[in-house]
C-alpha positions in Angstrom: 50.9 21.1 -128.0 50.5 23.1 -130.4 49.5 27.4 -130.6 45.7 26.7 -129.4 47.1 25.3 -125.8 50.5 25.9 -123.0 51.9 22.6 -120.7 52.0 24.0 -117.1 54.8 21.9 -115.0 53.9 22.3 -111.4 56.5 22.3 -108.9 55.8 19.1 -107.8 56.0 18.0 -111.0 59.6 18.1 -111.0 60.4 18.1 -107.7 58.8 14.4 -107.5 61.3 13.9 -111.4 64.0 15.1 -109.6 63.8 12.5 -106.8 63.2 9.2 -108.6 66.0 10.5 -111.1 68.1 10.7 -107.7 67.2 7.2 -106.9 67.7 5.6 -110.3 70.4 3.6 -110.9 69.3 1.9 -113.9 67.9 4.6 -116.3 64.2 4.2 -115.7 63.4 7.2 -115.1 63.9 8.5 -118.1 62.1 5.3 -120.6 59.1 6.0 -118.3 59.0 9.7 -119.1 59.0 8.6 -122.4 55.9 6.1 -122.1 54.2 8.6 -120.2 54.5 10.7 -123.1 52.9 7.7 -125.8 50.6 7.8 -123.2 49.5 11.3 -123.6 49.0 11.5 -127.0 47.8 8.5 -127.5 45.4 10.5 -125.4 45.5 13.7 -127.2 45.6 12.2 -131.2 42.7 10.6 -130.2 40.8 13.7 -129.3 41.5 15.6 -132.4 40.5 13.0 -134.0 37.1 13.6 -132.2 36.9 17.4 -132.8 37.6 18.0 -129.8 40.0 21.2 -128.7 42.9 21.3 -126.1 43.2 23.9 -123.8 46.7 22.8 -121.6 48.2 20.4 -121.0 49.4 20.2 -117.2 52.1 18.4 -114.9 51.7 18.1 -111.3 52.8 15.1 -108.9 49.9 13.2 -109.1 49.7 13.0 -113.4 49.1 15.0 -115.8 45.7 16.7 -116.7 44.6 17.7 -120.2 42.6 20.5 -120.1 39.7 20.4 -123.2 37.8 23.8 -124.5 35.0 21.8 -124.3 33.8 18.7 -123.0 33.4 15.2 -125.4 30.5 13.1 -125.5 30.2 9.8 -123.5 31.3 7.4 -126.3 33.9 10.4 -127.3 35.5 10.7 -124.1 35.0 6.5 -123.2 37.3 6.2 -126.0 39.9 9.2 -125.9 40.2 7.1 -122.5 41.4 3.9 -123.4 44.0 5.5 -126.6 46.6 6.2 -124.0 46.9 2.5 -122.4 46.6 1.0 -126.0 48.8 3.4 -126.9 51.3 2.1 -124.6 49.8 -2.0 -125.0 50.5 -1.4 -129.1 54.5 -0.1 -127.8 55.1 -2.6 -125.6 53.6 -4.9 -128.4 56.2 -3.0 -131.0 59.3 -3.4 -128.5 59.0 -7.1 -126.4 60.9 -8.6 -129.5 63.5 -6.0 -129.7 67.1 -6.9 -128.4 67.6 -4.4 -125.3 64.0 -3.5 -125.0 62.3 -5.3 -123.2 62.3 -2.8 -119.7 60.5 -0.7 -121.9 58.0 -2.7 -123.0 58.1 -4.0 -119.7 57.0 -0.3 -118.4 54.8 -0.1 -121.0 52.7 -2.8 -119.7 52.5 -1.5 -116.4 51.6 1.9 -117.8 48.5 0.7 -119.4 47.3 -2.2 -116.6 47.3 0.4 -114.2 45.5 3.1 -115.8 42.9 0.5 -117.0 41.9 0.0 -113.3 37.7 0.6 -112.7 38.9 2.7 -110.5 38.4 6.8 -109.5 39.6 8.7 -112.6 42.0 6.2 -114.3 41.5 5.8 -117.8 39.5 2.7 -116.7 37.5 4.2 -114.7 36.0 6.8 -116.8 35.8 4.5 -119.2 33.4 2.7 -117.7 31.6 5.8 -116.1 31.2 6.5 -119.5 29.6 3.1 -120.7 27.5 3.3 -117.6 26.0 6.6 -118.4 25.3 5.6 -122.0 23.4 2.4 -120.7 21.6 4.1 -117.7 22.0 7.5 -117.4 25.1 9.7 -115.5 23.2 9.5 -112.2 22.7 6.0 -111.6 26.0 5.1 -113.6 27.6 7.4 -111.1 26.4 5.3 -107.9 27.2 2.3 -109.6 31.4 3.6 -110.8 31.3 4.7 -106.6 30.5 1.5 -105.6 33.1 -0.3 -108.1 35.3 2.3 -106.8 35.5 1.5 -103.0 35.4 -2.4 -103.6 38.7 -1.8 -106.0 40.2 0.0 -103.7 39.5 -1.1 -100.6 39.7 -4.6 -102.4 44.3 -2.9 -103.0 44.2 -2.1 -99.6 43.9 -5.2 -98.4 46.1 -7.4 -101.0 48.6 -4.4 -100.0 48.6 -4.3 -96.1 48.8 -8.7 -96.5 52.0 -8.0 -99.2 53.2 -5.3 -96.4 52.9 -7.6 -93.2 54.0 -10.9 -94.8 56.5 -10.2 -97.7 58.4 -7.1 -96.5 56.9 -5.7 -100.4 55.1 -2.6 -99.6 54.7 -1.0 -103.7 51.1 -2.6 -103.4 49.9 -0.3 -100.2 51.9 2.2 -101.8 49.6 2.2 -104.9 46.2 1.2 -103.1 47.0 4.7 -100.6 47.3 6.1 -103.8 44.2 5.5 -105.2 42.4 6.0 -101.8 44.0 9.6 -102.5 42.2 10.2 -105.5 38.7 8.5 -104.8 38.0 11.2 -102.0 39.3 13.4 -104.2 37.6 13.0 -107.6 34.2 12.6 -105.3 31.8 14.7 -107.5 28.2 14.5 -109.1 28.8 13.0 -112.8 28.2 15.5 -115.2 25.2 16.4 -115.3 25.5 17.3 -119.7 25.6 15.3 -122.2 29.7 14.4 -121.7 32.2 13.1 -119.3 34.2 16.0 -118.8 37.8 14.4 -118.7 39.4 16.0 -116.1 42.6 14.5 -114.1 44.2 12.2 -114.8 47.3 10.5 -113.3 49.5 8.9 -115.1 52.9 6.9 -113.6 
């Protein structure tokens, strides 16, 4: 960050990184953190190009939170939300043909696709809410997005339970539980001013 903002690192973030690093045997954690850094830089670049001012960034166990000095308009917010996954997709495309860079390309691709899910305060969910707000207004947008959040989360839970019971794979189930926690955490009225405030955003 520049002198305009500050970086806050929580204890939960440090504990999560330490635990993952302890389990890591393939040097994946540093690569994943680099992919997350690229993701956030994509957001920051577009926010600043849109004239937004970033007051700070907070790193937590469930992701990174960019704190703006003032909210952005609907289309600016939607574009800035898509900039993070866009940066990861671009880097994945660049690295996929490089020898020895396939793991890094795969991490960037997975991070981009996950954040593009149209759920809650993930980038895809925020972009969807802003698009719906532009088309139909904030209140109908929040209602429709809430239904989509519930449907997507229920589908992920069902698929995760199936894989856990019949395949012994708990990855999707854990992701679905995390999405459910986000859904309950972020139940709040859609901003009634002319902006989607860029609030808490999870980065994997």
